[in-house]
FIBALO-174564 format. One record per residue (C-alpha): x, y, z; residue number from 1. Coordinates in Angstrom, 2 decimals, always signed. Layout:
       u       v       w num
       X       Y       Z NUM
...
//
This chain:
       u       v       w num
  +62.15 +133.39  -41.87   1
  +62.52 +136.99  -40.61   2
  +62.11 +137.29  -36.87   3
  +60.43 +140.65  -37.26   4
  +57.54 +140.12  -39.64   5
  +54.01 +141.49  -39.85   6
  +52.94 +138.61  -42.11   7
  +54.06 +135.70  -39.95   8
  +53.73 +135.97  -36.17   9
  +55.46 +132.88  -34.74  10
  +54.66 +133.84  -31.15  11
  +50.96 +134.19  -31.92  12
  +50.91 +130.86  -33.72  13
  +52.48 +129.06  -30.73  14
  +50.17 +130.84  -28.29  15
  +47.13 +129.95  -30.41  16
  +48.11 +126.29  -30.63  17
  +48.57 +126.14  -26.86  18
  +45.22 +127.89  -26.29  19
  +43.45 +125.47  -28.64  20
  +44.90 +122.47  -26.79  21
  +43.78 +123.96  -23.49  22
  +40.29 +124.59  -24.88  23
  +40.06 +120.98  -26.10  24
  +41.15 +119.66  -22.71  25
  +38.73 +122.02  -20.99  26
  +35.86 +120.80  -23.17  27
  +36.71 +117.17  -22.34  28
  +36.85 +117.96  -18.61  29
  +33.54 +119.83  -18.73  30
  +31.99 +116.86  -20.53  31
  +33.19 +114.49  -17.81  32
  +31.82 +116.76  -15.10  33
  +28.45 +117.26  -16.79  34
  +27.93 +113.57  -17.60  35
  +29.73 +112.05  -14.62  36
  +31.49 +109.68  -17.02  37
  +35.12 +109.41  -17.98  38
  +33.90 +107.45  -21.01  39
  +30.55 +108.85  -22.14  40
  +30.73 +107.64  -25.74  41
  +32.97 +105.79  -28.15  42
  +34.93 +108.96  -28.97  43
  +36.26 +109.11  -25.41  44
  +37.64 +105.56  -25.39  45
  +36.31 +103.13  -27.98  46
  +37.55  +99.95  -26.29  47
  +36.30 +100.92  -22.83  48
  +32.96 +102.05  -24.26  49
  +32.49  +98.69  -26.03  50
  +33.18  +96.80  -22.80  51
  +30.82  +99.13  -20.92  52
  +28.02  +98.51  -23.41  53
  +28.41  +94.74  -22.97  54
  +28.30  +95.10  -19.18  55
  +25.22  +97.34  -19.43  56
  +23.53  +94.60  -21.44  57
  +24.43  +92.04  -18.76  58
  +23.05  +94.32  -16.04  59
  +19.78  +94.82  -17.93  60
  +19.41  +91.07  -18.50  61
  +20.13  +90.19  -14.86  62
  +17.72  +92.87  -13.68  63
  +15.02  +91.50  -15.97  64
  +15.62  +87.95  -14.69  65
  +15.31  +89.14  -11.09  66
  +12.05  +90.90  -11.88  67
  +10.69  +87.65  -13.26  68
  +11.95  +85.74  -10.24  69
  +10.08  +88.20   -8.04  70
   +6.86  +87.10   -9.74  71
   +7.79  +83.43   -9.30  72
   +8.45  +84.05   -5.60  73
   +4.97  +85.56   -5.32  74
   +3.47  +82.49   -7.00  75
   +5.31  +80.11   -4.68  76
   +4.39  +82.15   -1.60  77
   +0.71  +81.93   -2.56  78
   +1.05  +78.20   -3.22  79
   +2.72  +77.58   +0.13  80
   +0.03  +79.59   +1.91  81
   -2.67  +77.49   +0.23  82
   -0.95  +74.23   +1.16  83
   -0.55  +75.35   +4.77  84
   -4.28  +76.07   +4.95  85
   -5.05  +72.71   +3.34  86
   -2.81  +70.98   +5.89  87
   -4.56  +72.73   +8.75  88
   -7.96  +71.74   +7.35  89
   -6.83  +68.10   +7.00  90
   -5.72  +68.03  +10.62  91
   -9.18  +69.21  +11.64  92
  -10.68  +66.64   +9.29  93
   -8.65  +63.92  +10.96  94
   -9.94  +65.00  +14.36  95
  -13.56  +64.91  +13.21  96
  -13.04  +61.60  +11.39  97
  -11.99  +60.03  +14.70  98
  -15.41  +61.00  +16.04  99
  -17.12  +59.60  +12.96 100
  -15.32  +56.30  +13.52 101
  -16.90  +56.00  +16.96 102
  -19.81  +53.58  +16.72 103
  -21.41  +54.88  +19.93 104
  -22.39  +58.32  +18.68 105
  -26.03  +59.04  +17.93 106
  -27.43  +59.53  +14.44 107
  -27.87  +63.24  +15.16 108
  -24.24  +63.57  +16.24 109
  -23.10  +61.71  +13.14 110
  -25.09  +64.11  +10.97 111
  -23.44  +67.06  +12.70 112
  -19.96  +65.62  +12.28 113
  -20.66  +64.82   +8.64 114
  -21.69  +68.44   +8.12 115
  -18.41  +69.54   +9.70 116
  -16.28  +67.36   +7.45 117
  -18.25  +68.55   +4.42 118
  -17.38  +72.12   +5.32 119
  -13.75  +71.16   +5.78 120
  -13.52  +69.41   +2.41 121
  -15.21  +72.40   +0.75 122
  -12.55  +74.62   +2.34 123
   -9.79  +72.36   +1.02 124
  -11.23  +72.64   -2.48 125
  -11.44  +76.43   -2.19 126
   -7.87  +76.77   -0.91 127
   -6.61  +74.80   -3.91 128
   -8.73  +76.66   -6.46 129
   -7.82  +80.06   -5.04 130
   -4.04  +79.46   -5.09 131
   -3.60  +81.69   -8.16 132
   -0.99  +84.35   -8.79 133
   -1.03  +86.44  -11.95 134
   -3.54  +84.00  -13.42 135
   -1.40  +80.93  -12.73 136
   -2.25  +78.11  -10.32 137
   +0.38  +75.38   -9.99 138
   -1.92  +73.32   -7.75 139
   -4.83  +73.10  -10.15 140
   -3.64  +73.60  -13.73 141
   -2.51  +70.59  -15.79 142
   -0.57  +72.90  -18.09 143
   +1.75  +73.97  -15.26 144
   +2.90  +70.59  -13.99 145
   +6.35  +71.51  -15.30 146
   +7.36  +75.18  -14.83 147
  +10.51  +76.66  -16.43 148
  +11.84  +79.75  -14.71 149
  +14.63  +82.00  -16.08 150
  +17.07  +82.52  -13.23 151
  +19.74  +84.82  -14.69 152
  +20.76  +87.04  -17.59 153
  +22.20  +84.08  -19.52 154
  +18.75  +82.48  -19.81 155
  +19.47  +79.55  -17.48 156
  +16.34  +77.63  -16.53 157
  +15.24  +76.31  -13.16 158
  +12.39  +73.85  -13.48 159
   +9.97  +72.91  -10.72 160
   +6.91  +70.71  -10.81 161
   +3.34  +71.75  -10.21 162
   +0.97  +69.42   -8.41 163
   -2.54  +68.13   -9.18 164
   -3.83  +68.88   -5.69 165
   -7.51  +68.48   -6.53 166
   -6.86  +64.92   -7.68 167
   -4.34  +63.89   -5.04 168
   -5.69  +65.72   -2.00 169
   -9.26  +66.95   -2.37 170
  -10.67  +64.00   -4.31 171
   -9.15  +61.60   -1.78 172
  -11.34  +63.01   +1.04 173
  -14.18  +64.65   -0.90 174
  -16.72  +61.99   +0.18 175
  -15.85  +62.25   +3.88 176
  -19.38  +63.48   +4.70 177
  -20.76  +60.06   +3.68 178
  -18.38  +57.96   +5.77 179
  -19.84  +55.42   +8.13 180
  -18.08  +54.39  +11.34 181
  -16.28  +51.63   +9.45 182
  -15.20  +53.76   +6.47 183
  -14.10  +56.54   +8.82 184
  -11.94  +54.08  +10.74 185
  -10.46  +52.82   +7.48 186
   -9.72  +56.42   +6.42 187
   -7.58  +56.82   +9.54 188
   -5.37  +53.82   +8.78 189
   -1.85  +54.31   +7.45 190
   -3.02  +53.84   +3.86 191
   -6.47  +55.33   +4.42 192
   -7.92  +58.42   +2.75 193
   -7.21  +60.94   +5.49 194
   -3.65  +59.78   +6.11 195
   -2.92  +59.60   +2.37 196
   -4.17  +63.17   +1.86 197
   -2.12  +64.40   +4.83 198
   +1.01  +62.66   +3.54 199
   +0.51  +64.15   +0.08 200
   +0.08  +67.70   +1.33 201
   +3.08  +67.46   +3.67 202
   +5.22  +66.18   +0.81 203
   +4.19  +69.15   -1.33 204
   +4.80  +71.59   +1.50 205
   +8.34  +70.27   +1.61 206
   +8.69  +70.46   -2.19 207
   +7.28  +73.94   -2.64 208
   +9.19  +75.19   +0.41 209
  +12.38  +74.01   -1.29 210
  +11.36  +75.69   -4.57 211
  +10.70  +78.94   -2.71 212
  +14.04  +78.81   -0.89 213
  +15.88  +78.26   -4.16 214
  +14.15  +81.18   -5.87 215
  +14.80  +83.48   -2.93 216
  +18.48  +82.52   -2.79 217
  +18.77  +83.08   -6.56 218
  +17.23  +86.55   -6.21 219
  +19.78  +87.44   -3.53 220
  +22.61  +85.99   -5.64 221
  +21.51  +88.03   -8.65 222
  +21.51  +91.16   -6.49 223
  +25.12  +90.42   -5.54 224
  +25.98  +89.93   -9.21 225
  +24.31  +93.24  -10.08 226
  +26.28  +95.05   -7.38 227
  +29.53  +93.58   -8.74 228
  +28.62  +94.44  -12.34 229
  +27.69  +98.01  -11.48 230
  +30.83  +98.44   -9.41 231
  +32.99  +97.17  -12.27 232
  +31.18  +99.40  -14.75 233
  +31.71 +102.41  -12.53 234
  +35.42 +101.70  -12.18 235
  +35.65 +101.46  -15.96 236
  +33.79 +104.58  -17.07 237
  +32.95 +106.84  -14.11 238
  +34.80 +110.12  -13.78 239
  +36.77 +110.98  -10.64 240
  +34.83 +114.14   -9.82 241
  +37.34 +115.47   -7.28 242
  +40.14 +115.06   -9.78 243
  +38.09 +116.61  -12.60 244
  +37.12 +119.57  -10.42 245
  +40.76 +120.33   -9.67 246
  +41.64 +119.87  -13.33 247
  +38.84 +122.21  -14.39 248
  +40.19 +125.03  -12.25 249
  +43.72 +124.49  -13.54 250
  +42.54 +124.50  -17.16 251
  +40.48 +127.65  -16.65 252
  +43.57 +129.42  -15.35 253
  +45.62 +128.06  -18.28 254
  +42.94 +129.30  -20.67 255
  +43.05 +132.79  -19.18 256
  +46.84 +132.85  -19.34 257
  +46.78 +131.49  -22.89 258
  +44.36 +134.22  -23.93 259
  +46.63 +136.84  -22.42 260
  +49.70 +135.29  -24.08 261
  +47.94 +135.33  -27.43 262
  +47.02 +138.97  -26.92 263
  +50.64 +139.82  -26.14 264
  +51.87 +137.86  -29.19 265
  +49.34 +139.59  -31.43 266
  +50.45 +143.00  -30.23 267
  +54.14 +142.27  -30.90 268
  +54.09 +143.53  -34.55 269
  +52.87 +146.88  -33.24 270
  +56.37 +147.49  -31.90 271
  +57.67 +147.47  -35.48 272
  +55.76 +150.72  -36.14 273
  +58.34 +152.52  -33.99 274
  +60.93 +151.78  -36.65 275
  +59.06 +154.00  -39.08 276
  +58.52 +156.98  -36.85 277
  +60.47 +160.04  -37.82 278
//
């Protein structure tokens, strides 16, 4: 091939190829800077993008599970608050029942004490009935005696038991306002109504406290998992912005130099005109 040709400019071809490569690299760098990702789509790195998509799915699933657990925590908090109020009311009921068991009180005093225990048992019933969260009451809903809760993005279940509190607590003491001295004394015995109701509510306070602690610890664990997943995802696909910034400046300079080199190469055939000047 002739070195001096107006049809084929080798220098311009080389300069153009170099400028095109620089432009491609510059476009890739600008994409990383604008998106913040080293791997923004499958064209950047198909294998890394596939892994990233799987991790994103795991993050979404874990986030969704934690949102659901937040609702469960609210339900258990409401339930524990109701049981604590029931326990407090039962302690007051026990105190008043001691007075009802006294055979020396007058009929008027007995009537007053019976009115007090009626108010207390009404409160117990209200606490149980009002222990609802998002339309669910695990103290007064036969359908919720077994509750399945999704704890993570893999769909693992944690199951806790509801409790028929109206049957096992309220109904046990609901007739307290009719107790005579003898029946009041019997209610205070180890197996009596008052002591049975107190034992039942304390057992459930322990149970639901344990459920609540588990759910709270699972929420915190999921948060740790999310942090690890997001950190791993970032290491896989995030762009190093400091590095990309430096690279951008270098490529811009290369592009300017490449443009100048191409201009010089394109003007080279002009020198051949001097051969034809007379």
